C-alpha positions in Angstrom: -35.4 -29.4 6.3 -32.2 -28.2 7.9 -31.7 -24.7 9.3 -28.6 -23.0 10.7 -29.6 -21.3 13.9 -26.5 -19.4 15.1 -24.0 -22.2 16.0 -26.5 -25.0 15.7 -27.8 -26.9 12.7 -31.3 -28.0 13.4 -33.4 -30.6 11.6 -37.1 -29.7 11.4 -40.2 -30.9 9.7 -43.2 -28.9 8.6 -46.6 -30.3 7.8 -50.1 -28.9 7.1 -51.3 -25.6 5.7 -49.5 -22.3 6.2 -50.3 -20.4 9.3 -53.1 -17.8 9.3 -54.1 -15.1 11.6 -56.8 -17.3 13.3 -54.8 -20.5 13.2 -51.4 -20.3 14.9 -49.1 -23.2 14.2 -48.3 -25.9 16.7 -44.7 -26.5 17.7 -43.9 -30.1 19.0 -40.9 -30.6 21.3 -40.0 -34.3 21.9 -38.7 -36.1 24.9 -35.1 -36.9 25.9 -33.7 -39.8 23.9 -36.2 -39.7 21.1 -36.7 -37.5 18.1 -39.4 -35.6 16.2 -41.0 -38.8 15.0 -42.3 -39.5 18.6 -45.2 -37.1 17.6 -46.0 -38.7 14.2 -49.7 -39.5 15.1 -50.4 -36.1 16.8 -48.7 -34.0 14.1 -50.6 -35.8 11.4 -53.9 -35.0 13.1 -53.0 -31.4 13.8 -51.7 -30.9 10.2 -55.2 -31.5 8.8 -56.2 -28.0 9.9 -53.1 -26.1 10.8 -49.3 -26.1 10.4 -47.4 -28.6 12.5 -43.8 -27.8 13.2 -41.4 -30.4 14.6 -37.8 -30.2 15.5 -35.1 -32.5 16.6 -33.6 -31.1 19.8 -29.8 -30.4 19.7 -28.0 -33.7 20.1 -31.0 -35.7 19.0 -32.3 -37.1 15.7 -30.6 -35.3 12.8 -29.8 -32.1 14.6 -26.2 -31.3 15.5 -24.6 -32.1 18.7 -22.7 -29.5 20.7 -20.3 -31.1 23.1 -21.2 -29.2 26.2 -23.9 -29.4 28.8 -27.1 -27.5 28.0 -29.6 -25.6 30.1 -33.3 -25.5 29.7 -33.0 -21.8 28.8 -30.6 -22.7 26.0 -32.9 -25.3 24.6 -35.8 -22.9 24.8 -33.8 -20.3 22.9 -33.2 -23.0 20.2 -37.0 -23.4 19.8 -37.6 -19.6 19.6 -34.8 -19.3 17.1 -36.5 -21.9 15.0 -39.7 -19.9 15.1 -37.8 -16.8 14.1 -36.2 -18.7 11.1 -39.6 -19.8 10.0 -41.2 -16.3 10.4 -43.6 -17.6 13.1 -44.6 -14.9 15.6 -46.6 -17.2 18.0 -47.2 -20.9 18.3 -49.1 -23.3 20.4 -46.3 -25.5 22.0 -46.8 -29.2 22.7 -43.9 -30.6 24.8 -43.3 -34.2 26.0 -41.0 -34.8 29.0 -38.0 -32.5 28.5 -39.9 -31.0 25.6 -42.6 -30.0 28.1 -40.0 -28.4 30.4 -38.6 -26.5 27.5 -42.1 -25.4 26.6 -42.5 -24.0 30.1 -39.3 -22.1 29.9 -40.4 -20.6 26.6 -43.7 -19.5 28.1 -41.7 -17.9 31.0 -38.9 -16.3 29.0 -40.7 -15.5 25.7 -44.4 -15.3 26.6 -45.2 -13.3 23.5 -44.2 -16.3 21.3 -46.3 -18.9 23.1 -50.1 -18.9 22.4 -50.7 -21.9 24.7 -49.1 -25.0 26.1 -49.8 -28.7 26.1 -47.5 -30.2 28.7 -47.3 -34.0 28.4 -45.8 -36.3 31.0 -43.5 -33.6 32.3 -42.8 -31.5 35.4 -41.4 -28.2 36.5 -38.6 -30.1 38.2 -37.1 -33.6 37.7 -35.6 -35.0 40.9 -33.3 -36.4 42.1 -30.3 -34.7 40.5 -28.0 -37.7 41.2 -30.2 -39.9 38.9 -29.5 -37.6 36.0 -25.8 -37.5 36.9 -25.7 -41.3 36.9 -27.3 -41.3 33.4 -24.8 -38.7 32.2 -21.9 -40.8 33.4 -23.3 -44.0 31.9 -24.1 -42.4 28.5 -20.7 -40.8 28.1 -18.8 -43.8 29.4 -20.8 -46.8 28.0 -23.2 -45.4 25.4 -26.9 -45.6 25.1 -27.1 -49.4 24.9 -26.1 -49.6 28.6 -29.3 -47.7 29.6 -31.9 -48.9 27.2 -33.2 -51.9 29.3 -33.7 -49.6 32.3 -35.4 -46.8 30.4 -37.8 -48.7 28.2 -40.1 -50.1 31.0 -40.5 -46.5 32.1 -41.5 -45.3 28.7 -44.1 -47.9 27.7 -46.2 -50.6 29.3 -46.0 -53.1 26.4 -42.5 -53.4 24.9 -43.7 -55.9 22.3 -45.5 -53.3 20.2 -44.0 -52.2 16.9 -44.0 -48.6 18.1 -42.1 -49.7 21.3 -39.5 -51.2 19.1 -39.3 -47.9 17.2 -38.9 -46.0 20.5 -36.1 -48.4 21.5 -34.3 -47.7 18.1 -34.7 -43.9 18.7 -33.1 -44.2 22.1 -30.2 -46.4 20.8 -29.6 -43.9 17.9 -29.4 -40.9 20.2 -25.9 -39.3 20.4 -24.6 -40.1 23.9 -23.2 -36.6 24.1 -26.5 -35.1 23.1 -28.3 -37.2 25.6 -25.9 -36.2 28.4 -26.3 -32.5 27.5 -30.1 -32.8 27.8 -29.8 -34.8 31.0 -27.7 -32.0 32.5 -30.5 -29.6 31.6 -33.0 -31.7 33.4 -30.7 -32.2 36.4 -30.3 -28.5 36.9 -33.9 -27.4 36.1 -35.8 -25.9 39.0 -39.5 -25.2 39.5 -38.6 -21.9 41.3 -37.3 -20.5 37.9 -40.9 -20.7 36.6 -43.1 -19.8 39.6 -45.6 -17.1 38.7 -44.2 -16.7 35.2 -46.6 -18.8 33.1 -50.1 -17.4 32.3 -51.1 -18.8 28.9 -53.9 -21.4 28.4 -52.4 -24.7 29.4 -53.5 -28.4 29.3 -51.4 -30.9 31.2 -51.6 -34.5 30.1 -50.2 -37.4 32.1 -50.3 -41.2 32.1 -51.8 -42.8 35.2 -48.8 -45.2 35.2 -46.1 -42.7 34.5 -43.3 -43.4 37.1 -40.9 -40.8 35.6 -43.2 -37.8 36.0 -46.2 -39.2 37.9 -49.7 -37.8 38.4 -48.5 -36.0 41.5 -46.0 -34.0 39.5 -48.7 -33.2 36.9 -51.0 -32.0 39.7 -48.2 -29.7 41.1 -47.7 -28.3 37.6 -51.4 -27.7 37.2 -51.5 -25.9 40.6 -48.5 -23.7 39.5 -50.1 -22.4 36.3 -53.4 -20.4 36.6 -56.3 -22.0 34.9 -54.4 -25.1 33.8 -56.5 -28.2 32.9 -55.3 -31.7 33.8 -56.0 -34.7 31.7 -55.1 -38.1 33.2 -54.8 -40.9 30.5 -55.6 -44.4 31.7 -53.1 -47.2 31.1 -50.4 -44.9 29.9 -46.7 -44.6 30.8 -44.1 -41.9 30.2 -44.1 -41.9 26.4 -47.7 -42.5 25.5 -47.9 -40.9 22.0 -48.0 -44.3 20.2 -49.1 -46.8 22.9 -52.1 -44.6 23.8 -52.3 -42.7 20.5 -56.1 -42.1 20.4 -56.6 -40.4 23.8 -53.4 -38.5 23.5 -54.2 -37.1 20.1 -57.8 -36.3 21.2 -56.5 -34.4 24.2 -54.3 -32.3 22.0 -57.1 -31.6 19.5 -59.5 -30.8 22.4 -57.0 -28.2 23.7 -56.8 -26.5 20.4 -60.5 -26.6 19.8 -61.2 -25.0 23.1 -59.0 -22.1 22.2 -60.4 -21.5 18.7 -64.0 -22.6 18.6 -66.1 -21.5 15.6 -69.0 -19.1 16.0 -72.4 -20.8 16.5 -73.9 -23.3 18.8 -71.2 -25.9 18.8 -68.4 -23.4 19.2 -70.4 -21.7 21.9 -70.9 -24.9 23.8 -67.2 -25.7 23.6 -66.1 -22.4 25.0 -68.9 -22.4 27.6 -67.6 -25.7 28.9 -64.0 -24.4 28.8 -64.9 -21.2 30.8 -67.6 -22.4 33.2 -66.5 -26.1 33.5 -68.1 -29.2 32.0 -69.8 -30.1 35.3 -71.6 -26.7 35.5 -72.7 -26.9 31.9 -73.9 -30.5 32.4 -76.0 -29.4 35.4 -77.4 -26.5 33.5 -78.4 -28.6 30.6 -80.0 -31.2 32.9 -82.2 -28.5 34.4 -83.5 -27.1 31.1 -87.3 -27.2 30.7 -89.6 -26.3 27.8 -89.8 -22.8 29.4 -86.2 -22.0 28.9 -85.0 -24.3 26.1 -85.1 -21.6 23.4 -83.4 -19.1 25.8 -80.6 -21.5 26.6 -80.0 -22.3 23.0 -79.9 -18.6 22.2 -77.3 -17.9 24.9 -75.1 -20.8 23.7 -75.2 -19.8 20.1 -75.1 -16.0 20.3 -73.4 -15.1 23.6 -70.9 -17.9 23.9 -70.8 -18.7 20.2 -71.1 -15.2 18.9 -69.1 -13.1 21.4 -66.7 -15.2 23.4 -65.5 -16.9 20.2 -64.4 -13.7 18.6 -60.6 -13.4 18.2 -60.5 -9.6 19.0 -60.0 -10.1 22.8 -58.2 -12.9 24.7 -60.5 -15.0 26.9 -58.6 -13.7 30.0 -59.7 -10.2 29.1 -63.3 -11.1 28.4 -63.4 -12.8 31.8 -62.2 -9.6 33.5 -64.7 -7.5 31.6 -67.5 -9.8 32.5 -66.6 -9.7 36.2 -66.5 -5.9 36.1 -69.8 -5.5 34.4 -71.6 -8.1 36.6 -70.3 -6.3 39.7 -71.2 -2.9 38.4 -74.7 -4.0 37.5 -75.2 -5.8 40.8 -75.8 -9.1 39.0 -74.6 -11.1 41.9 -75.5 -14.6 40.7 -73.7 -14.1 37.4 -70.7 -12.4 39.2 -70.4 -15.5 41.5 -70.5 -17.8 38.5 -67.7 -15.9 36.7 -65.6 -15.7 39.8 -65.7 -19.5 40.0 -64.8 -19.6 36.3 -61.6 -17.7 36.9 -60.0 -21.1 37.7 -60.4 -21.8 33.9 -59.7 -18.3 32.5 -56.5 -17.7 34.4 -57.7 -14.5 36.1 -55.9 -14.2 39.5 -57.3 -13.0 42.8 -55.0 -10.0 42.5 -56.6 -9.1 39.1 -60.1 -9.5 40.6 -59.1 -7.0 43.3 -57.9 -4.5 40.7 -61.1 -4.9 38.7 -63.2 -4.3 41.8 -61.2 -1.2 42.6 -62.1 0.1 39.1 -65.7 -0.8 39.7 -65.7 1.2 43.0 -64.2 4.2 41.2 -66.6 4.2 38.3 -69.8 2.3 39.4 -69.8 3.1 43.1 -68.4 1.7 46.4 -71.6 -0.2 47.3 -71.5 -2.3 44.1 -67.8 -3.0 44.6 -68.2 -3.8 48.3 -71.0 -6.4 47.6 -68.9 -8.0 44.9 -65.8 -8.1 47.1 -67.8 -10.0 49.8 -68.9 -12.6 47.1 -65.4 -12.9 45.7 -63.8 -13.4 49.1 -66.3 -16.1 50.0 -65.8 -18.0 46.8 -62.0 -17.8 46.8 -61.9 -18.9 50.4 -64.1 -21.9 49.6 -61.9 -22.9 46.6 -58.5 -21.9 48.1 
């Protein structure tokens, strides 16, 4: 479909069932020099259970080109305008390369519109600026054909694949002015614009052989976003959606499943792993004996699967409530467990401090003081 968004005509594609209250749609934002088809495999998988929304960025695919440099904020506003035009209040946003940087900007500037993020082979900042200026100059003076042989080895490991030929055609078909505008946005993007402004559930995916936005960039991004999870895909370069289709698609589906598990044992196990960490759950399961088997099954199915899966409260809020109750009741072992879990729930040390002030006011200073000692120790260990 084509939609007029203020001064921009945007091409978009919608697949899958209409959004529901418990299944927000997924918005896919592609990389510079490609188009919405770069997400064909992942959109098809998502569309089996929820709406998948894809758009061609301005100057790419079939969307219009506006002959002026863009900023990441402008590109983020394009994406929000698309959601407005479709009547979508909130969406999970999956972004690849520049699409991931746009997704970060959306989460920072329009946090109420972003349910969660999947940031794929991207970064908060894309140095050095002079590389992007060189690409801008080459694209505008010589066209895309002058850059394709330098870019393709960065995108994929095996250029002989049919999908790699398809990516090459996407790059060659990109409007040079559109590419230059997007490159200017990447040239000028700064991590400082995002610091402390993203708090939604986030999964970061990166190829272990990505030289454009390497693992170190992904680790920096993970450390910048509270509770973010990092997935490193083996034998993957900068554009892995076709070449490493299976693990990339599975990582996207795992992200969505962790946010919306179904009630019961399986959903409870999923959310228990997401909150406490897979390593902790694996250790707990390895230590189960006949004495506590039924108890552990009951907790997984009815506490994690019956309470934590409910949509009425965000996971972040449930984490805060659990910390407050465990501190107030003096359940120090459980309190320690849930302080460690804050790395996954996005609860910050500042929020823990506020919760324990509340505990001190309503449950007593001794309870809060004991909990503070535990929290300080754990945060110091993991800091």
